SERO-4910 file (N, C-alpha, C, O; in steps of 0.05 Angstrom, whole numbers):
BEGIN
 pado doro    nc1    nc2    nc3   cac1   cac2   cac3    cc1    cc2    cc3    oc1    oc2    oc3
  Unk    A   -138    519   -210   -152    511   -234   -137    522   -258   -131    546   -259
  Unk    A   -131    505   -278   -115    514   -300   -131    531   -320   -156    527   -322
  Unk    A   -118    549   -335   -132    564   -355   -143    546   -377   -133    524   -381
  Unk    A   -163    555   -392   -175    539   -413   -154    531   -434   -156    509   -444
  Unk    A   -135    549   -440   -115    542   -460    -98    518   -451    -90    502   -468
  Unk    A    -93    516   -425    -78    493   -415    -95    468   -417    -85    447   -424
  Unk    A   -121    470   -410   -138    447   -413   -140    437   -441   -139    413   -446
  Unk    A   -141    456   -460   -142    448   -489   -116    434   -496   -116    414   -511
  Unk    A    -94    444   -486    -67    432   -492    -67    403   -481    -57    385   -495
  Unk    A    -76    399   -457    -77    372   -445    -95    353   -461    -87    331   -467
  Unk    A   -119    363   -468   -137    347   -483   -125    338   -510   -127    315   -518
  Unk    A   -112    357   -523   -100    351   -549    -78    331   -547    -75    313   -564
  Unk    A    -62    333   -526    -40    314   -522    -51    285   -518    -38    266   -527
  Unk    A    -73    283   -504    -84    257   -498   -101    246   -521    -97    223   -529
  Unk    A   -120    262   -531   -139    251   -550   -134    260   -579   -146    249   -597
  Unk    A   -117    281   -582   -113    292   -609   -133    313   -616   -133    324   -638
  Unk    A   -152    319   -598   -173    339   -603   -175    357   -578   -179    347   -556
  Unk    A   -173    383   -582   -174    402   -559   -200    399   -544   -201    405   -520
  Unk    A   -222    391   -557   -248    390   -544   -255    363   -532   -277    361   -520
  Unk    A   -238    343   -535   -245    316   -525   -229    311   -499   -204    311   -499
  Unk    A   -243    307   -477   -231    304   -451   -221    275   -448   -230    257   -463
  Unk    A   -203    270   -429   -191    243   -426   -211    221   -424   -208    200   -437
  Unk    A   -231    224   -407   -250    202   -404   -267    197   -429   -275    175   -435
  Unk    A   -272    218   -444   -286    215   -469   -268    200   -489   -278    183   -504
  Unk    A   -242    206   -490   -224    191   -506   -224    162   -498   -225    144   -515
  Unk    A   -222    157   -472   -222    130   -461   -247    114   -469   -245     91   -477
  Unk    A   -270    127   -467   -295    114   -474   -295    106   -504   -305     85   -511
  Unk    A   -284    124   -521   -283    117   -549   -266     92   -554   -271     77   -573
  Unk    A   -245     89   -538   -227     65   -542   -242     39   -534   -235     18   -543
  Unk    A   -262     42   -517   -277     18   -508   -296      6   -528   -304    -17   -526
  Unk    A   -303     22   -549   -320     12   -570   -346      0   -559   -355    -21   -568
  Unk    A   -358     15   -541   -384      6   -530   -383    -12   -506   -404    -18   -494
  Unk    A   -359    -21   -498   -357    -38   -474   -363    -23   -449   -356      1   -446
  Unk    A   -378    -36   -431   -384    -24   -404   -373    -42   -383   -370    -66   -386
  Unk    A   -367    -30   -360   -357    -45   -337   -379    -49   -317   -391    -29   -308
  Unk    A   -384    -74   -310   -406    -80   -291   -399    -69   -263   -417    -58   -250
  Unk    A   -374    -72   -255   -367    -63   -228   -338    -52   -229   -320    -66   -238
  Unk    A   -335    -28   -219   -308    -15   -219   -301     -5   -192   -317     -3   -174
  Unk    A   -275      0   -189   -264     11   -164   -250     37   -170   -234     38   -189
  Unk    A   -255     58   -154   -240     83   -156   -223     86   -131   -234     86   -108
  Unk    A   -197     90   -134   -179     92   -112   -170    121   -108   -159    133   -126
  Unk    A   -175    131    -84   -169    159    -79   -190    177    -92   -183    195   -108
  Unk    A   -215    173    -84   -237    185    -99   -242    214    -92   -255    228   -107
  Unk    A   -231    224    -70   -236    252    -63   -265    257    -59   -279    242    -45
  Unk    A   -275    278    -72   -304    286    -69   -322    272    -90   -345    279    -92
  Unk    A   -311    253   -105   -328    236   -121   -334    244   -150   -351    232   -162
  Unk    A   -321    265   -160   -327    274   -187   -322    252   -208   -338    249   -226
  Unk    A   -300    237   -205   -294    216   -224   -316    195   -226   -325    187   -247
  Unk    A   -325    185   -203   -345    164   -203   -371    173   -215   -384    159   -231
  Unk    A   -379    198   -209   -404    208   -220   -401    210   -251   -420    205   -265
  Unk    A   -378    218   -260   -373    221   -289   -373    193   -302   -384    190   -324
  Unk    A   -361    173   -289   -361    146   -301   -389    135   -304   -395    122   -324
  Unk    A   -406    140   -284   -434    131   -286   -449    147   -307   -464    135   -323
  Unk    A   -446    173   -307   -461    190   -326   -454    185   -355   -471    187   -373
  Unk    A   -429    178   -360   -420    172   -387   -428    144   -396   -427    137   -420
  Unk    A   -436    128   -377   -444    100   -383   -420     82   -386   -422     60   -398
  Unk    A   -397     90   -375   -373     73   -375   -376     50   -355   -367     27   -360
  Unk    A   -387     56   -332   -390     37   -310   -420     35   -301   -434     55   -301
  Unk    A   -428     11   -294   -455      8   -283   -456     13   -253   -476     22   -242
  Unk    A   -434      6   -240   -432      8   -211   -403     14   -203   -385      3   -215
  Unk    A   -399     30   -182   -372     37   -174   -370     36   -144   -386     47   -129
  Unk    A   -349     23   -134   -340     25   -107   -317     45   -106   -301     46   -125
  Unk    A   -315     60    -85   -294     81    -84   -285     85    -55   -301     84    -37
  Unk    A   -259     91    -52   -249     97    -25   -230    119    -24   -217    126    -44
  Unk    A   -228    131     -1   -209    153      4   -202    153     34   -217    141     50
  Unk    A   -181    167     41   -174    168     69   -187    192     83   -188    193    108
  Unk    A   -198    211     68   -210    235     79   -240    230     84   -255    226     66
  Unk    A   -247    231    110   -275    227    117   -293    251    107   -316    247     99
  Unk    A   -281    275    107   -296    298     98   -302    296     68   -324    301     59
  Unk    A   -282    287     52   -286    284     24   -306    262     18   -323    265      1
  Unk    A   -305    240     33   -323    218     29   -352    226     35   -371    218     22
  Unk    A   -356    243     56   -383    252     63   -394    269     40   -418    266     33
  Unk    A   -378    286     29   -387    302      6   -393    285    -18   -414    289    -32
  Unk    A   -376    266    -24   -380    248    -47   -406    232    -43   -422    229    -62
  Unk    A   -409    220    -20   -433    203    -15   -459    220    -16   -479    210    -26
  Unk    A   -457    244     -6   -481    262     -7   -489    268    -36   -512    267    -43
  Unk    A   -469    274    -53   -474    280    -81   -486    255    -95   -504    258   -112
  Unk    A   -475    231    -89   -485    207   -102   -513    201    -94   -529    192   -110
  Unk    A   -520    206    -69   -548    202    -59   -567    221    -73   -589    214    -82
  Unk    A   -558    246    -75   -576    266    -88   -582    258   -117   -605    261   -126
  Unk    A   -562    247   -131   -566    240   -159   -575    211   -162   -579    201   -184
  Unk    A   -578    196   -139   -587    168   -139   -570    151   -157   -580    137   -174
  Unk    A   -544    153   -152   -524    138   -168   -515    113   -153   -512    114   -129
  Unk    A   -509     91   -168   -500     66   -155   -470     67   -148   -454     53   -160
  Unk    A   -463     83   -128   -436     86   -120   -434     81    -90   -450     92    -74
  Unk    A   -416     63    -82   -412     57    -54   -385     68    -44   -364     61    -56
  Unk    A   -385     84    -23   -361     96    -13   -352     83     13   -369     75     29
  Unk    A   -326     81     17   -316     71     43   -289     83     48   -275     92     30
  Unk    A   -281     84     73   -256     96     81   -234     75     82   -239     53     92
  Unk    A   -211     82     72   -188     64     72   -163     80     67   -163    102     56
  Unk    A   -140     68     75   -114     80     72   -101     70     47   -100     45     43
  Unk    A    -91     88     30    -77     79      6    -55     59     12    -52     39     -2
  Unk    A    -41     64     34    -17     48     40    -24     22     55     -6      5     58
  Unk    A    -48     19     64    -58     -5     77    -85    -12     65   -105    -11     79
  Unk    A    -86    -18     39   -111    -21     25   -128    -44     35   -119    -67     37
  Unk    A   -154    -38     40   -173    -58     49   -189    -68     26   -213    -61     23
  Unk    A   -176    -83      8   -189    -93    -16   -194   -123    -15   -180   -137     -1
  Unk    A   -215   -132    -30   -220   -161    -29   -197   -177    -41   -183   -168    -59
  Unk    A   -193   -201    -30   -171   -218    -40   -179   -234    -64   -162   -247    -77
  Unk    A   -205   -234    -71   -214   -249    -95   -220   -229   -117   -226   -206   -112
  Unk    A   -218   -238   -143   -222   -220   -165   -251   -211   -166   -270   -227   -169
  Unk    A   -255   -185   -164   -282   -174   -161   -288   -152   -182   -311   -148   -190
  Unk    A   -267   -137   -190   -271   -113   -206   -264   -116   -236   -243   -128   -243
  Unk    A   -281   -105   -253   -276   -105   -282   -258    -82   -290   -245    -83   -311
  Unk    A   -257    -61   -274   -240    -38   -280   -232    -24   -254   -248    -25   -234
  Unk    A   -209    -13   -254   -198      2   -230   -187     28   -240   -171     29   -259
  Unk    A   -195     50   -226   -188     77   -235   -172     92   -213   -178     90   -189
  Unk    A   -152    107   -223   -139    127   -206   -140    154   -221   -136    155   -245
  Unk    A   -146    175   -207   -145    202   -219   -130    220   -200   -141    230   -180
  Unk    A   -104    225   -206    -87    243   -190    -87    235   -160    -87    253   -143
  Unk    A    -86    210   -155    -85    200   -127    -61    182   -123    -51    180   -101
  Unk    A    -52    168   -144    -31    148   -140     -5    160   -133     12    147   -119
  Unk    A      0    185   -141     25    198   -134     27    206   -104     47    216    -95
  Unk    A      5    201    -90      5    205    -60     12    179    -45     14    180    -21
  Unk    A     15    158    -59     19    132    -46     49    126    -41     65    128    -60
  Unk    A     55    120    -17     83    113    -10     89     84    -14    111     77    -22
  Unk    A     69     67     -8     73     38    -11     61     28    -37     41     14    -37
  Unk    A     74     35    -59     63     28    -86     61     -2    -89     40    -12    -99
  Unk    A     81    -16    -80     81    -45    -84     58    -58    -70     44    -76    -81
  Unk    A     53    -50    -45     30    -61    -30      4    -56    -43    -14    -73    -44
  Unk    A      0    -31    -53    -25    -25    -66    -29    -40    -93    -50    -51    -98
  Unk    A     -7    -41   -109     -9    -56   -134    -14    -86   -129    -28    -99   -144
  Unk    A     -2    -96   -108     -6   -124   -101    -36   -129    -94    -48   -149   -103
  Unk    A    -48   -111    -78    -76   -113    -71    -94   -111    -96   -114   -125    -98
  Unk    A    -86    -93   -114   -102    -90   -138   -101   -115   -156   -121   -122   -168
  Unk    A    -77   -128   -157    -75   -153   -173    -94   -174   -162   -106   -188   -178
  Unk    A    -97   -175   -136   -116   -194   -124   -145   -187   -130   -162   -204   -136
  Unk    A   -151   -161   -129   -179   -152   -131   -189   -149   -160   -213   -148   -165
  Unk    A   -171   -148   -179   -178   -145   -207   -185   -171   -220   -170   -191   -216
  Unk    A   -206   -172   -236   -212   -196   -252   -192   -200   -274   -179   -180   -282
  Unk    A   -188   -224   -283   -170   -228   -307   -180   -212   -330   -204   -212   -337
  Unk    A   -162   -197   -343   -170   -180   -365   -182   -154   -357   -191   -139   -374
  Unk    A   -182   -147   -331   -193   -122   -322   -177    -98   -334   -154   -101   -342
  Unk    A   -191    -76   -335   -178    -51   -346   -169    -34   -323   -184    -29   -304
  Unk    A   -144    -25   -324   -133     -7   -304   -129     21   -318   -116     22   -339
  Unk    A   -140     42   -306   -139     68   -318   -126     88   -297   -136     90   -275
  Unk    A   -105    101   -306    -92    121   -289    -91    148   -304    -83    148   -328
  Unk    A    -98    169   -291    -92    196   -301    -75    208   -278    -86    216   -258
  Unk    A    -48    209   -283    -30    213   -260     -7    232   -266      2    235   -288
  Unk    A      4    243   -244     30    256   -244     51    234   -241     51    220   -221
  Unk    A     69    232   -260     89    211   -260    117    224   -262    137    211   -268
  Unk    A    118    250   -255    144    264   -256    161    259   -232    156    240   -217
  Unk    A    181    275   -227    200    271   -206    186    268   -178    168    283   -172
  Unk    A    195    249   -163    186    246   -135    198    269   -119    217    283   -128
  Unk    A    186    275    -96    194    297    -80    224    295    -72    237    316    -69
  Unk    A    234    271    -69    262    268    -61    281    269    -85    305    268    -82
  Unk    A    270    272   -109    288    274   -133    298    302   -138    318    306   -151
  Unk    A    284    322   -126    291    350   -132    315    359   -116    319    352    -93
  Unk    A    332    375   -130    355    387   -117    362    413   -132    349    419   -152
  Unk    A    382    427   -122    389    453   -135    397    450   -164    392    467   -180
  Unk    A    410    427   -170    420    423   -197    398    420   -218    400    431   -240
  Unk    A    377    405   -211    356    401   -231    334    422   -230    316    423   -247
  Unk    A    335    440   -210    317    463   -210    329    487   -225    314    502   -237
  Unk    A    355    489   -225    369    512   -237    361    517   -266    358    540   -273
  Unk    A    358    497   -283    351    502   -311    324    517   -315    319    528   -336
  Unk    A    307    516   -295    281    530   -297    284    560   -291    266    576   -297
  Unk    A    306    568   -278    309    596   -269    308    616   -292    295    637   -289
  Unk    A    322    612   -315    321    632   -337    292    638   -346    286    661   -351
  Unk    A    276    617   -349    248    622   -357    233    636   -334    216    653   -339
  Unk    A    237    628   -310    224    640   -287    230    670   -285    212    685   -278
  Unk    A    254    677   -291    262    705   -290    249    723   -311    248    747   -308
  Unk    A    238    710   -332    224    726   -353    197    737   -343    186    755   -356
  Unk    A    187    726   -321    162    736   -310    168    759   -292    188    758   -277
  Unk    A    152    780   -292    157    803   -275    154    795   -246    141    776   -239
  Unk    A    167    810   -228    166    804   -199    138    803   -188    132    788   -170
  Unk    A    121    820   -200     93    820   -190     78    794   -195     58    788   -182
  Unk    A     89    777   -214     76    752   -221     90    728   -209     83    705   -214
  Unk    A    111    733   -193    127    711   -181    124    710   -151    122    731   -138
  Unk    A    124    687   -140    124    684   -111    151    689    -99    154    699    -77
  Unk    A    172    682   -114    199    683   -103    218    697   -123    211    700   -147
  Unk    A    241    706   -113    261    718   -130    276    697   -146    285    702   -169
  Unk    A    278    673   -135    292    651   -149    274    626   -149    258    622   -130
  Unk    A    276    611   -170    259    587   -174    258    569   -149    279    559   -141
  Unk    A    235    566   -137    233    549   -113    233    519   -120    228    512   -143
  Unk    A    238    503   -101    235    474   -105    206    467   -109    189    476    -94
  Unk    A    199    453   -130    171    446   -135    161    423   -118    154    402   -127
  Unk    A    162    428    -92    154    408    -72    132    420    -54    134    443    -45
  Unk    A    112    404    -48     91    412    -29    102    406     -1    100    384      9
  Unk    A    111    427     12    124    423     39    103    416     60    110    404     80
  Unk    A     78    424     56     58    419     76     42    393     72     23    388     85
  Unk    A     51    377     52     38    351     47     60    331     40     69    330     17
  Unk    A     68    315     59     90    296     56     83    274     36    100    259     27
  Unk    A     57    271     30     49    250     11     50    259    -18     49    242    -36
  Unk    A     52    285    -22     52    295    -50     77    286    -65    100    290    -56
  Unk    A     73    273    -88     95    262   -104    113    244    -88    137    245    -90
  Unk    A    100    227    -71    116    210    -53    135    192    -68    159    191    -62
  Unk    A    125    179    -89    142    162   -105    133    163   -134    132    143   -149
  Unk    A    125    187   -143    113    190   -169    131    181   -192    121    170   -212
  Unk    A    157    184   -190    175    176   -212    178    146   -215    189    136   -234
  Unk    A    167    131   -195    169    102   -196    143     89   -205    141     65   -208
  Unk    A    122    105   -210     96     94   -215     96     75   -240     86     53   -238
  Unk    A    106     85   -262    106     69   -287    122     43   -283    114     22   -292
  Unk    A    146     46   -271    163     23   -267    149      2   -250    149    -22   -256
  Unk    A    137     10   -228    123     -9   -210     98    -20   -222     92    -44   -219
  Unk    A     83     -4   -236     59    -14   -250     67    -36   -270     52    -56   -272
  Unk    A     89    -32   -284     97    -51   -305    104    -78   -294    105    -97   -310
  Unk    A    109    -81   -269    116   -107   -257     92   -126   -258     95   -149   -265
  Unk    A     69   -115   -252     46   -133   -250     25   -128   -272      5   -143   -273
  Unk    A     29   -108   -289      9   -101   -309     22    -95   -336     44    -84   -337
  Unk    A      8   -101   -357     17    -95   -384      4    -68   -392    -20    -65   -392
  Unk    A     21    -49   -400     11    -23   -408      1    -24   -437     17    -31   -455
  Unk    A    -24    -18   -441    -36    -19   -468    -37      8   -482    -34     10   -506
  Unk    A    -40     29   -466    -40     56   -477    -24     74   -458    -27     73   -434
  Unk    A     -7     91   -470      7    111   -454      4    138   -469     15    142   -490
  Unk    A    -11    156   -457    -16    182   -469     -5    204   -451    -18    214   -434
  Unk    A     20    210   -456     33    231   -440     22    258   -447     16    264   -470
  Unk    A     20    275   -427     11    303   -433     28    324   -419     18    344   -408
  Unk    A     54    318   -419     73    339   -412     72    347   -382     72    330   -365
  Unk    A     72    373   -378     74    383   -351    102    387   -342    108    394   -319
  Unk    A    121    381   -360    150    382   -353    159    410   -345    177    414   -329
  Unk    A    145    430   -356    150    458   -349    126    470   -334    129    483   -314
  Unk    A    102    465   -345     78    476   -333     74    468   -304     69    485   -287
  Unk    A     77    443   -298     72    434   -270     94    444   -251     89    446   -227
  Unk    A    117    449   -262    140    458   -245    137    487   -239    141    496   -216
  Unk    A    131    504   -259    130    533   -255    103    542   -245    102    564   -232
  Unk    A     82    527   -249     55    538   -243     53    545   -213     40    565   -206
  Unk    A     64    528   -196     62    534   -168     80    557   -158     78    566   -135
  Unk    A     98    566   -176    117    587   -168    109    614   -179    122    634   -173
  Unk    A     87    615   -194     77    640   -205     49    646   -193     36    629   -182
  Unk    A     41    671   -195     15    680   -185     -5    681   -208     -3    699   -225
  Unk    A    -23    661   -210    -40    657   -234    -55    682   -243    -57    687   -267
  Unk    A    -64    699   -224    -80    722   -232    -63    744   -243    -74    764   -253
  Unk    A    -37    742   -242    -19    763   -251     -4    756   -276     16    770   -283
  Unk    A    -12    735   -290      1    729   -315    -19    733   -338    -44    733   -333
  Unk    A    -10    736   -362    -26    742   -385    -31    717   -402    -17    697   -398
  Unk    A    -50    718   -420    -53    695   -439    -28    689   -454    -22    666   -461
  Unk    A    -12    710   -461     13    706   -475     33    690   -457     48    673   -467
  Unk    A     32    696   -431     49    681   -413     42    652   -412     60    634   -412
  Unk    A     16    646   -412      7    618   -412     16    604   -437     25    581   -436
  Unk    A     14    618   -460     23    606   -485     53    601   -485     63    581   -496
  Unk    A     69    619   -473     98    615   -470    104    590   -454    122    575   -461
  Unk    A     89    586   -433     93    562   -416     87    537   -432    101    517   -430
  Unk    A     65    538   -447     57    514   -463     79    508   -484     86    485   -488
  Unk    A     89    529   -497    110    526   -517    135    514   -504    148    496   -516
  Unk    A    142    524   -480    166    513   -466    161    484   -458    180    468   -458
  Unk    A    136    478   -451    130    450   -445    134    432   -469    146    410   -466
  Unk    A    124    440   -492    128    424   -516    157    420   -522    166    398   -530
  Unk    A    173    441   -519    201    440   -525    215    420   -506    233    405   -514
  Unk    A    208    420   -480    220    402   -461    214    373   -468    231    356   -465
  Unk    A    189    368   -477    182    340   -485    198    332   -509    208    309   -511
  Unk    A    201    350   -528    216    344   -553    245    338   -547    258    322   -560
  Unk    A    256    351   -526    284    347   -519    290    320   -507    309    307   -514
  Unk    A    272    312   -488    279    287   -474    258    265   -476    263    243   -466
  Unk    A    236    271   -489    216    250   -493    201    241   -469    185    222   -470
  Unk    A    206    254   -446    193    246   -422    168    263   -416    167    287   -424
  Unk    A    149    252   -402    125    267   -394    122    266   -364    127    245   -351
  Unk    A    115    288   -351    110    289   -322     81    280   -315     75    275   -292
  Unk    A     64    280   -335     36    271   -331     28    252   -354     39    254   -376
  Unk    A     11    233   -347      2    215   -368    -25    202   -361    -31    199   -338
  Unk    A    -39    194   -382    -62    176   -379    -51    149   -388    -41    146   -410
  Unk    A    -55    129   -371    -45    102   -377    -67     82   -374    -83     83   -355
  Unk    A    -69     64   -394    -89     42   -393    -73     16   -393    -56     12   -410
  Unk    A    -79     -1   -374    -64    -26   -371    -83    -49   -364   -106    -45   -358
  Unk    A    -72    -73   -365    -87    -97   -357    -68   -115   -340    -44   -114   -344
  Unk    A    -79   -131   -321    -62   -148   -305    -47   -168   -323    -58   -178   -343
  Unk    A    -23   -174   -316     -7   -194   -331    -22   -221   -330    -34   -229   -310
  Unk    A    -20   -235   -352    -33   -261   -355    -13   -283   -350     12   -279   -353
  Unk    A    -23   -307   -344     -5   -330   -339      2   -332   -310      8   -312   -296
  Unk    A      1   -356   -299      5   -361   -271     33   -353   -262     36   -341   -240
  Unk    A     53   -359   -278     80   -353   -271     85   -323   -270     98   -312   -251
  Unk    A     75   -309   -290     79   -279   -291     65   -266   -268     76   -247   -256
  Unk    A     41   -275   -261     26   -264   -239     41   -270   -212     43   -252   -195
  Unk    A     50   -295   -209     64   -302   -184     90   -286   -181     96   -277   -159
  Unk    A    104   -283   -203    129   -267   -202    124   -239   -194    139   -227   -178
  Unk    A    102   -227   -204     95   -199   -197     88   -197   -168     97   -179   -154
  Unk    A     72   -216   -157     64   -216   -129     89   -218   -111     90   -205    -90
  Unk    A    107   -236   -119    132   -239   -103    148   -214   -103    158   -205    -82
  Unk    A    152   -201   -126    167   -177   -128    154   -154   -112    168   -139    -98
  Unk    A    128   -152   -114    114   -131    -98    117   -136    -68    117   -117    -53
  Unk    A    121   -161    -60    124   -168    -31    153   -163    -22    157   -153      0
  Unk    A    172   -171    -38    200   -171    -30    213   -144    -33    229   -135    -16
  Unk    A    208   -130    -55    222   -105    -61    221    -84    -39    242    -73    -32
  Unk    A    198    -79    -26    198    -58     -5    217    -65     18    229    -48     30
  Unk    A    219    -91     24    236    -99     46    266    -94     39    282    -86     56
  Unk    A    273    -99     14    301    -94      6    306    -64      6    328    -55     13
  Unk    A    286    -48     -2    290    -19     -3    293     -8     26    308     11     30
  Unk    A    280    -19     45    283    -10     73    311    -15     82    322      2     97
  Unk    A    323    -37     74    350    -43     82    369    -22     70    387    -13     83
  Unk    A    365    -16     44    382      3     30    380     30     44    400     44     47
  Unk    A    356     38     52    352     65     65    367     67     91    374     89    100
  Unk    A    371     45    105    386     45    130    415     55    125    426     70    141
  Unk    A    427     46    103    454     53     97    457     77     79    478     90     77
  Unk    A    435     85     65    436    108     48    412    126     54    394    128     37
  Unk    A    411    138     77    388    155     84    386    179     66    406    190     57
  Unk    A    361    189     62    357    212     45    364    237     60    357    241     83
  Unk    A    379    255     46    387    281     58    381    302     37    390    301     14
  Unk    A    366    322     46    359    344     28    375    369     37    374    377     60
  Unk    A    388    381     17    404    405     23    396    427      3    397    424    -21
  Unk    A    387    450     14    380    473     -2    402    494      2    405    505     24
  Unk    A    416    500    -20    439    518    -17    434    546    -27    448    565    -21
  Unk    A    413    550    -44    407    576    -55    385    589    -39    363    578    -35
  Unk    A    390    613    -31    371    629    -15    348    638    -32    352    647    -55
  Unk    A    323    635    -22    300    645    -36    287    667    -19    284    665      5
  Unk    A    278    688    -32    264    710    -19    236    711    -29    231    712    -53
  Unk    A    217    710    -11    188    711    -19    182    740    -25    187    759     -9
  Unk    A    171    745    -49    167    772    -59    140    784    -50    138    808    -48
  Unk    A    121    767    -43     95    777    -35     85    763    -10     65    748    -11
  Unk    A     98    766     12     90    751     37     63    759     47     51    744     63
  Unk    A     53    782     38     26    790     47      3    776     33    -19    777     42
  Unk    A      9    762     11    -11    749     -5    -17    720      5      2    706     12
  Unk    A    -42    713      6    -49    685     10    -54    672    -17    -56    686    -37
  Unk    A    -57    646    -17    -63    632    -43    -90    641    -53    -94    643    -77
  Unk    A   -109    646    -35   -136    655    -43   -134    683    -56   -146    688    -77
  Unk    A   -117    700    -44   -114    727    -56   -102    725    -84   -109    741   -102
  Unk    A    -84    706    -88    -70    704   -113    -88    695   -136    -82    699   -159
  Unk    A   -111    684   -129   -130    675   -150   -150    697   -158   -164    694   -178
  Unk    A   -151    719   -142   -169    740   -148   -158    758   -170   -134    760   -173
  Unk    A   -176    770   -186   -167    788   -207   -147    810   -196   -152    821   -174
  Unk    A   -127    815   -211   -106    833   -202   -108    860   -215   -111    862   -239
  Unk    A   -108    881   -199   -108    909   -209    -81    921   -201    -76    927   -178
  Unk    A    -63    926   -222    -36    936   -216    -36    965   -207    -14    975   -200
  Unk    A    -58    979   -207    -58   1008   -200    -53   1012   -170    -52   1035   -161
***
């Protein structure tokens, strides 16, 4: 969980106001419009759907996830609050969505970067979305897990070294890759490109993460100070100013209009994965880590790292 100062930074980047959260900003853009029926993809334990209903953005929400445990928790919470939310299990990469236009709005919240078959999912969404439907993403769109290497990690090392060893997991900046989750950042750097094939982007609100999201997993949160957090935020702003890129964004889009544009998108979403599979046969991915990393606190678990730290 990020510190309040980071949350304020994110809110300000999206809405211009530290106290206005992304969905509140989105609701203001709707000017009173409500969605009769929406779909939430990768719903987890259901916080997004409950928020959409409580804010009055949606009248009814269908939602799916691959985790049965998460779905059970989400469904239980919806029943307790008597909310019009229907949950079902499905695989991101083999989406079981209706082939006819059914939804007025479709939402992703930090789930799309887990999808390996982006084209297949976007193709299914094009079929399931009504003409003029609203597509809302709050997503990590930074480097995919296969984009990282020693060369693009090295620039983070000077800043990483400014943190004391007691606040670092490693002696040298680690690869910002979730090794225990092969779906994490599966094709995150391709999300905007692939979305743009079948959808017109109406709003793009980047909120950085170019430094914060990279270093946060390499430091021990309970052992850094508020000044350290502010240093990371300042470094994040500087990184955005240098290259204009954001690793996280809220994006609002609509399906492309016109029969030809829609058909072209559906064909591209169908053909492109097959061409990429052929390319991978001749250019297989190889990851090489050449710099040795030493774990500084092997006795600590992630849970321990979140507890208040007493240096005595």
